[in-house]
DRENPA-3360 file (N, C-alpha, C; in nm, 2 decimals, always signed):
BEGIN
1 = MAGQAAVA = -9.16/-0.30/+4.16/-9.16/-0.17/+4.12/-9.04/-0.15/+3.99 ~ -8.93/-0.24/+3.99/-8.85/-0.24/+3.89/-8.92/-0.31/+3.76 ~ -9.00/-0.39/+3.78/-9.07/-0.46/+3.69/-9.16/-0.34/+3.59 ~ -9.20/-0.26/+3.68/-9.28/-0.15/+3.62/-9.20/-0.05/+3.54 ~ -9.08/-0.01/+3.59/-8.98/+0.07/+3.51/-8.97/+0.00/+3.38 ~ -8.94/-0.11/+3.39/-8.88/-0.20/+3.27/-9.01/-0.21/+3.15 ~ -9.12/-0.20/+3.19/-9.25/-0.21/+3.10/-9.24/-0.05/+3.04 ~ -9.21/+0.04/+3.13/-9.24/+0.18/+3.09/-9.15/+0.20/+2.98;
9 = VAEKQVMV = -9.00/+0.17/+3.01/-8.91/+0.16/+2.90/-8.94/+0.11/+2.76 ~ -8.99/-0.03/+2.79/-9.03/-0.09/+2.65/-9.13/-0.03/+2.59 ~ -9.22/+0.03/+2.64/-9.32/+0.12/+2.60/-9.30/+0.24/+2.52 ~ -9.18/+0.28/+2.54/-9.14/+0.44/+2.46/-9.15/+0.42/+2.33 ~ -9.20/+0.53/+2.27/-9.19/+0.52/+2.11/-9.04/+0.55/+2.07 ~ -9.00/+0.51/+1.93/-8.89/+0.53/+1.88/-8.90/+0.65/+1.79 ~ -8.78/+0.73/+1.81/-8.76/+0.84/+1.73/-8.63/+0.82/+1.64 ~ -8.65/+0.81/+1.53/-8.51/+0.81/+1.44/-8.50/+0.94/+1.41;
17 = VGIDDSER = -8.36/+1.00/+1.41/-8.31/+1.10/+1.36/-8.19/+1.08/+1.24 ~ -8.21/+1.12/+1.13/-8.12/+1.12/+1.02/-8.01/+1.21/+1.04 ~ -7.86/+1.17/+1.05/-7.77/+1.26/+1.06/-7.65/+1.26/+0.95 ~ -7.59/+1.38/+0.88/-7.49/+1.38/+0.82/-7.41/+1.49/+0.86 ~ -7.32/+1.50/+0.76/-7.21/+1.61/+0.79/-7.25/+1.75/+0.76 ~ -7.37/+1.80/+0.76/-7.41/+1.92/+0.71/-7.46/+2.00/+0.84 ~ -7.44/+2.11/+0.82/-7.49/+2.21/+0.93/-7.66/+2.20/+0.95 ~ -7.74/+2.15/+0.85/-7.87/+2.15/+0.89/-7.90/+2.04/+0.94;
25 = STYALEWT = -7.83/+1.93/+0.92/-7.86/+1.79/+1.00/-7.82/+1.84/+1.15 ~ -7.71/+1.89/+1.17/-7.68/+1.93/+1.33/-7.78/+2.02/+1.37 ~ -7.84/+2.13/+1.33/-7.93/+2.19/+1.35/-8.07/+2.12/+1.37 ~ -8.10/+2.03/+1.29/-8.23/+1.94/+1.31/-8.21/+1.84/+1.45 ~ -8.09/+1.79/+1.47/-8.06/+1.71/+1.59/-8.09/+1.80/+1.71 ~ -8.01/+1.91/+1.71/-8.01/+2.01/+1.81/-8.16/+2.05/+1.86 ~ -8.23/+2.08/+1.75/-8.38/+2.14/+1.76/-8.45/+2.03/+1.83 ~ -8.42/+1.90/+1.78/-8.50/+1.79/+1.82/-8.48/+1.75/+1.97;
33 = LDHFFAPY = -8.36/+1.76/+2.02/-8.31/+1.73/+2.15/-8.36/+1.83/+2.24 ~ -8.36/+1.97/+2.18/-8.40/+2.09/+2.27/-8.56/+2.09/+2.29 ~ -8.65/+2.00/+2.19/-8.79/+2.01/+2.20/-8.82/+1.89/+2.26 ~ -8.76/+1.77/+2.24/-8.81/+1.65/+2.27/-8.73/+1.57/+2.38 ~ -8.63/+1.63/+2.41/-8.55/+1.53/+2.53/-8.49/+1.63/+2.63 ~ -8.44/+1.75/+2.60/-8.38/+1.84/+2.72/-8.49/+1.86/+2.84 ~ -8.61/+1.90/+2.79/-8.71/+1.93/+2.89/-8.73/+1.84/+2.98 ~ -8.72/+1.70/+2.98/-8.77/+1.60/+3.03/-8.66/+1.53/+3.13;
41 = ASDHPFKL = -8.56/+1.58/+3.15/-8.44/+1.54/+3.21/-8.40/+1.41/+3.16 ~ -8.43/+1.31/+3.25/-8.38/+1.17/+3.20/-8.49/+1.07/+3.17 ~ -8.61/+1.14/+3.19/-8.73/+1.07/+3.17/-8.81/+1.11/+3.03 ~ -8.70/+1.07/+2.90/-8.75/+1.13/+2.77/-8.86/+1.04/+2.72 ~ -8.96/+1.11/+2.66/-9.07/+1.04/+2.59/-9.05/+0.94/+2.49 ~ -8.93/+0.94/+2.44/-8.89/+0.87/+2.31/-8.75/+0.80/+2.34 ~ -8.73/+0.68/+2.27/-8.60/+0.61/+2.26/-8.56/+0.68/+2.13 ~ -8.42/+0.74/+2.13/-8.37/+0.80/+2.04/-8.27/+0.69/+1.95;
49 = VLVHSKPT = -8.29/+0.71/+1.81/-8.19/+0.64/+1.72/-8.15/+0.74/+1.62 ~ -8.01/+0.73/+1.63/-7.96/+0.84/+1.51/-7.91/+0.74/+1.42 ~ -7.91/+0.78/+1.31/-7.88/+0.68/+1.17/-7.81/+0.77/+1.08 ~ -7.70/+0.74/+1.03/-7.60/+0.81/+0.94/-7.58/+0.71/+0.83 ~ -7.62/+0.75/+0.71/-7.60/+0.67/+0.60/-7.47/+0.71/+0.53 ~ -7.39/+0.61/+0.51/-7.26/+0.61/+0.46/-7.24/+0.57/+0.30 ~ -7.24/+0.66/+0.21/-7.23/+0.62/+0.08/-7.15/+0.50/+0.04 ~ -7.17/+0.43/-0.06/-7.09/+0.33/-0.10/-6.96/+0.40/-0.18;
57 = PFSAIGIA = -6.85/+0.34/-0.18/-6.74/+0.39/-0.26/-6.77/+0.42/-0.39 ~ -6.85/+0.31/-0.47/-6.87/+0.31/-0.60/-6.96/+0.45/-0.63 ~ -7.06/+0.46/-0.55/-7.15/+0.58/-0.55/-7.08/+0.71/-0.54 ~ -6.98/+0.70/-0.44/-6.90/+0.83/-0.41/-6.83/+0.89/-0.53 ~ -6.76/+0.82/-0.59/-6.67/+0.83/-0.72/-6.75/+0.83/-0.85 ~ -6.85/+0.75/-0.86/-6.93/+0.75/-0.99/-6.85/+0.72/-1.11 ~ -6.72/+0.64/-1.10/-6.67/+0.58/-1.22/-6.65/+0.44/-1.20 ~ -6.62/+0.38/-1.31/-6.57/+0.25/-1.31/-6.48/+0.21/-1.41;
65 = GPGAAEVL = -6.43/+0.09/-1.44/-6.33/+0.08/-1.52/-6.18/+0.09/-1.47 ~ -6.06/+0.10/-1.56/-5.94/+0.08/-1.51/-5.91/+0.22/-1.41 ~ -5.83/+0.18/-1.31/-5.80/+0.27/-1.22/-5.91/+0.28/-1.10 ~ -6.03/+0.24/-1.11/-6.12/+0.24/-1.01/-6.10/+0.16/-0.88 ~ -6.04/+0.04/-0.93/-6.01/-0.04/-0.82/-5.88/+0.01/-0.73 ~ -5.80/+0.08/-0.78/-5.71/+0.13/-0.66/-5.76/+0.28/-0.61 ~ -5.87/+0.33/-0.66/-5.91/+0.46/-0.59/-6.01/+0.42/-0.49 ~ -6.10/+0.30/-0.49/-6.20/+0.27/-0.39/-6.15/+0.26/-0.27;
73 = PLVDADLK = -6.03/+0.18/-0.22/-6.00/+0.18/-0.08/-5.98/+0.32/-0.02 ~ -5.92/+0.41/-0.10/-5.91/+0.54/-0.05/-6.02/+0.61/-0.02 ~ -6.11/+0.60/-0.11/-6.23/+0.67/-0.11/-6.32/+0.61/+0.02 ~ -6.32/+0.47/+0.03/-6.39/+0.41/+0.14/-6.33/+0.45/+0.28 ~ -6.20/+0.47/+0.28/-6.13/+0.52/+0.42/-6.18/+0.65/+0.44 ~ -6.20/+0.76/+0.35/-6.27/+0.86/+0.34/-6.39/+0.87/+0.42 ~ -6.46/+0.82/+0.36/-6.62/+0.80/+0.40/-6.64/+0.73/+0.54 ~ -6.55/+0.65/+0.58/-6.53/+0.57/+0.73/-6.51/+0.70/+0.81;
81 = KIAARVVE = -6.39/+0.80/+0.77/-6.37/+0.89/+0.84/-6.47/+0.99/+0.87 ~ -6.56/+1.02/+0.75/-6.65/+1.13/+0.77/-6.76/+1.07/+0.85 ~ -6.78/+0.93/+0.84/-6.90/+0.86/+0.93/-6.86/+0.88/+1.07 ~ -6.73/+0.86/+1.10/-6.68/+0.86/+1.26/-6.70/+0.99/+1.30 ~ -6.65/+1.11/+1.22/-6.69/+1.25/+1.28/-6.84/+1.28/+1.28 ~ -6.91/+1.24/+1.19/-7.06/+1.28/+1.20/-7.10/+1.22/+1.34 ~ -7.08/+1.06/+1.36/-7.11/+0.98/+1.48/-7.07/+1.08/+1.61 ~ -6.93/+1.11/+1.61/-6.87/+1.18/+1.71/-6.94/+1.30/+1.75;
89 = KARELCFT = -6.96/+1.39/+1.66/-7.03/+1.51/+1.68/-7.16/+1.50/+1.74 ~ -7.25/+1.40/+1.66/-7.38/+1.38/+1.71/-7.38/+1.32/+1.87 ~ -7.29/+1.24/+1.92/-7.27/+1.22/+2.06/-7.26/+1.29/+2.15 ~ -7.15/+1.40/+2.08/-7.11/+1.50/+2.18/-7.23/+1.59/+2.18 ~ -7.31/+1.63/+2.09/-7.43/+1.72/+2.11/-7.53/+1.63/+2.19 ~ -7.56/+1.53/+2.18/-7.64/+1.44/+2.28/-7.58/+1.46/+2.42 ~ -7.47/+1.45/+2.45/-7.41/+1.44/+2.58/-7.44/+1.60/+2.64 ~ -7.39/+1.69/+2.54/-7.43/+1.84/+2.61/-7.56/+1.86/+2.65;
97 = KSVQDVIV = -7.66/+1.78/+2.59/-7.80/+1.81/+2.63/-7.86/+1.72/+2.71 ~ -7.75/+1.63/+2.79/-7.78/+1.53/+2.86/-7.87/+1.44/+2.84 ~ -7.85/+1.36/+2.70/-7.92/+1.26/+2.64/-7.80/+1.17/+2.63 ~ -7.80/+1.07/+2.71/-7.70/+0.96/+2.70/-7.75/+0.81/+2.66 ~ -7.88/+0.79/+2.64/-7.92/+0.67/+2.62/-7.96/+0.68/+2.46 ~ -7.86/+0.65/+2.37/-7.88/+0.68/+2.25/-7.84/+0.60/+2.17 ~ -7.88/+0.51/+2.06/-7.84/+0.41/+1.97/-7.78/+0.52/+1.84 ~ -7.67/+0.46/+1.81/-7.62/+0.52/+1.70/-7.57/+0.41/+1.58;
105 = EVVEGDAR = -7.62/+0.42/+1.47/-7.60/+0.34/+1.36/-7.54/+0.40/+1.24 ~ -7.45/+0.35/+1.15/-7.39/+0.38/+1.07/-7.43/+0.27/+0.95 ~ -7.49/+0.30/+0.85/-7.55/+0.20/+0.74/-7.50/+0.26/+0.60 ~ -7.44/+0.16/+0.53/-7.40/+0.19/+0.39/-7.52/+0.19/+0.30 ~ -7.52/+0.29/+0.23/-7.63/+0.31/+0.12/-7.69/+0.44/+0.10 ~ -7.77/+0.45/+0.02/-7.83/+0.58/-0.01/-7.92/+0.62/+0.11 ~ -7.91/+0.75/+0.16/-7.98/+0.77/+0.28/-8.13/+0.78/+0.25 ~ -8.20/+0.80/+0.14/-8.35/+0.76/+0.13/-8.38/+0.64/+0.19;
113 = NVLCEAVE = -8.33/+0.53/+0.15/-8.35/+0.40/+0.18/-8.30/+0.36/+0.31 ~ -8.18/+0.41/+0.35/-8.12/+0.37/+0.47/-8.23/+0.41/+0.59 ~ -8.28/+0.54/+0.57/-8.37/+0.63/+0.67/-8.50/+0.52/+0.68 ~ -8.55/+0.49/+0.58/-8.70/+0.44/+0.56/-8.68/+0.27/+0.60 ~ -8.57/+0.23/+0.60/-8.53/+0.10/+0.64/-8.53/+0.11/+0.80 ~ -8.45/+0.21/+0.85/-8.42/+0.23/+1.00/-8.57/+0.24/+1.05 ~ -8.67/+0.30/+0.99/-8.80/+0.32/+1.07/-8.86/+0.19/+1.07 ~ -8.86/+0.11/+0.96/-8.90/-0.03/+1.00/-8.82/-0.10/+1.08;
121 = KHHASILV = -8.71/-0.13/+1.08/-8.61/-0.18/+1.15/-8.67/-0.17/+1.31 ~ -8.68/-0.03/+1.35/-8.68/+0.03/+1.49/-8.84/+0.04/+1.52 ~ -8.94/+0.00/+1.42/-9.07/+0.02/+1.46/-9.09/+0.18/+1.50 ~ -9.02/+0.27/+1.45/-9.02/+0.41/+1.50/-9.15/+0.45/+1.46 ~ -9.20/+0.57/+1.55/-9.31/+0.63/+1.53/-9.29/+0.78/+1.48 ~ -9.16/+0.81/+1.46/-9.15/+0.95/+1.42/-9.01/+0.96/+1.36 ~ -8.97/+1.03/+1.22/-8.86/+1.02/+1.15/-8.84/+1.16/+1.15 ~ -8.73/+1.20/+1.20/-8.66/+1.34/+1.19/-8.55/+1.37/+1.10;
129 = VGSHGYGA = -8.57/+1.45/+0.99/-8.46/+1.49/+0.89/-8.46/+1.63/+0.87 ~ -8.34/+1.68/+0.85/-8.31/+1.83/+0.81/-8.34/+1.85/+0.68 ~ -8.34/+2.00/+0.66/-8.38/+2.01/+0.50/-8.26/+2.11/+0.47 ~ -8.21/+2.07/+0.36/-8.12/+2.09/+0.30/-8.14/+2.23/+0.21 ~ -8.26/+2.26/+0.20/-8.32/+2.38/+0.15/-8.28/+2.41/-0.01 ~ -8.29/+2.28/-0.09/-8.27/+2.29/-0.23/-8.39/+2.37/-0.29 ~ -8.33/+2.42/-0.39/-8.45/+2.48/-0.46/-8.54/+2.37/-0.56 ~ -8.63/+2.42/-0.65/-8.69/+2.31/-0.73/-8.60/+2.25/-0.83;
137 = IKRAVLGS = -8.53/+2.30/-0.89/-8.45/+2.25/-1.01/-8.32/+2.15/-0.93 ~ -8.28/+2.20/-0.82/-8.17/+2.12/-0.76/-8.25/+1.98/-0.71 ~ -8.34/+2.00/-0.64/-8.44/+1.91/-0.57/-8.47/+1.81/-0.68 ~ -8.51/+1.83/-0.80/-8.56/+1.76/-0.92/-8.44/+1.66/-0.94 ~ -8.34/+1.73/-0.97/-8.22/+1.65/-1.02/-8.14/+1.58/-0.92 ~ -8.15/+1.62/-0.80/-8.05/+1.54/-0.71/-8.19/+1.44/-0.62 ~ -8.28/+1.49/-0.62/-8.38/+1.43/-0.54/-8.36/+1.46/-0.40 ~ -8.47/+1.47/-0.32/-8.46/+1.54/-0.20/-8.48/+1.41/-0.09;
145 = VSDYCAHH = -8.38/+1.40/+0.00/-8.43/+1.28/+0.10/-8.54/+1.31/+0.19 ~ -8.56/+1.43/+0.24/-8.67/+1.45/+0.32/-8.81/+1.45/+0.25 ~ -8.81/+1.48/+0.12/-8.94/+1.47/+0.03/-8.97/+1.29/+0.01 ~ -8.84/+1.25/-0.01/-8.86/+1.07/-0.03/-8.91/+1.04/+0.11 ~ -8.85/+1.06/+0.22/-8.90/+0.99/+0.31/-9.04/+1.04/+0.36 ~ -9.07/+1.16/+0.34/-9.21/+1.20/+0.36/-9.32/+1.12/+0.29 ~ -9.28/+1.08/+0.18/-9.36/+0.98/+0.08/-9.37/+0.84/+0.12 ~ -9.23/+0.79/+0.16/-9.21/+0.65/+0.17/-9.19/+0.60/+0.32;
153 = AHCTVMIV = -9.17/+0.68/+0.41/-9.15/+0.62/+0.55/-9.29/+0.57/+0.62 ~ -9.28/+0.50/+0.67/-9.41/+0.43/+0.74/-9.43/+0.49/+0.88 ~ -9.42/+0.61/+0.90/-9.44/+0.69/+1.01/-9.46/+0.84/+0.98 ~ -9.47/+0.93/+1.10/-9.47/+1.05/+1.07/-9.33/+1.10/+1.04 ~ -9.33/+1.20/+0.97/-9.18/+1.23/+0.92/-9.20/+1.41/+0.94 ~ -9.10/+1.43/+1.04/-9.08/+1.58/+1.06/-8.96/+1.65/+0.99 ~ -8.97/+1.74/+0.92/-8.86/+1.79/+0.85/-8.82/+1.92/+0.92 ~ -8.70/+1.93/+0.97/-8.67/+2.05/+1.04/-8.59/+2.14/+0.97;
161 = KKPKIKH = -8.64/+2.26/+0.93/-8.58/+2.36/+0.84/-8.50/+2.48/+0.95 ~ -8.38/+2.53/+0.91/-8.31/+2.62/+0.97/-8.35/+2.74/+0.92 ~ -8.38/+2.84/+1.02/-8.45/+2.96/+0.98/-8.34/+3.05/+0.90 ~ -8.40/+3.11/+0.82/-8.34/+3.19/+0.73/-8.30/+3.30/+0.80 ~ -8.15/+3.36/+0.80/-8.12/+3.47/+0.87/-8.16/+3.60/+0.78 ~ -8.24/+3.68/+0.87/-8.28/+3.81/+0.79/-8.19/+3.92/+0.82 ~ -8.17/+3.98/+0.72/-8.05/+4.11/+0.74/-8.13/+4.22/+0.74;
% end
């Protein structure tokens, strides 16, 4: 009987959820927990992997040359604090939804690459990302993580949009 339970757990599909410090990311995680985990008590249909991409200090400050070396350790410390906050908030949200079997990873790099690589690493069948709701111009300039993942991740990609509040 115990052997059968181990096989069932091993056969669970993996769901990767990209997390960051935005309200839209929190909404996407909460929506995912409410729809794919909370209704199933402790017998969730997916193994949950949360992934936060921490920018490199170089990409965060965008400068080089004299003075950059002194700033990098401070920027890196701030990025580590932000990552710790993101992870703690995500763990708390999972705990409040009674989802305790969660893998949480912080990976340094661009979110687009980090999330697509996490899909490969964990053999995920679905990737969940929030939508920041950028307009066409901002999306063209900044690039959209959700758009990139939809085109490059080797799995189903679910983009969770926070509904607009109607007045």
